[in-house]
N, C-alpha and C positions, 0 to 999 in steps of 0.2 A: 577425469579431473570435472565433477560440472560446476558448471555456470548457471547463478538463476542469476536474471529481472527480476526486481520488486518494479512495480508503477506504482504510487499511490497519490490525489490531485493536491495536490500543497495547499493545503489547509489544516489547521492543528484541532489536536484531540483535547484544547483542555481550555476553558477562558486566556486570551489576551496569547494564543500562540497561533499564529500563521503556517505554520509547518509540523512535518514531525521532529521530533527533537535529536537531540545528538544520540539521549539515554535509549530511548524507544527505536532508533536505525540499531543501536548497541545490543540490545533484543530480541528483533529480527532478525541482524546478522547469527546471531548465537543460536536461535533457533531454528533459522532454517537447514545452517550446519550441521545441528545434532540430528535434525527428522530423516538428512540425506545418510548422515551414518545409519541411526538405527533400520530405514527401510535398505539401503541398500549396499549400507558397511563401507562408504567414501567416507575416508577421514576428515575433520572438519581442517585439517591443516592444508588438504590438496581442494576447498571448497571454495570460488569465488560467485561472491553474493553485490551487485551492482545495484542498486538504489537512486530511482529516480524519483522523482520530483513534478507534475505532471501541473500548469497553472490549469482553472478550472474553468478559462475562459477555451482551453485548450482538450475539453473533454464536452465531450458529446454524451444519453443514452437517453433510447428511446426514437431518434431520427431529431431531437433538440440537444439542448446547449443541456447541461448536466439542470444545470439553478434550477431551468426553468421544468425540466423533468422531476426533479425534487417537488417542487412547486403545487404541481398535476397531483404529485402525488399525495402530498400533503391533503390537499382539498379534498381529495375521495373518501368518502362513508366510510368508519370503520378504520379511517387511515390515524 
């Protein structure tokens, strides 16, 4: 029985939405289950997918808070 944990930052992908929507999560559950079936032959009804949203202030990248790292990347020429 496969168990997959998906972690994403708690931020939306659409204006005015500050989280991953229920519809987006449903598509992720379905897509991961289908991938495990296609690659490993694991039945979707035996695949567990756990979704965790991480607050931005609880995530770091490149040795700094993710928001600072993104600002640094955006300031680089050609970004």
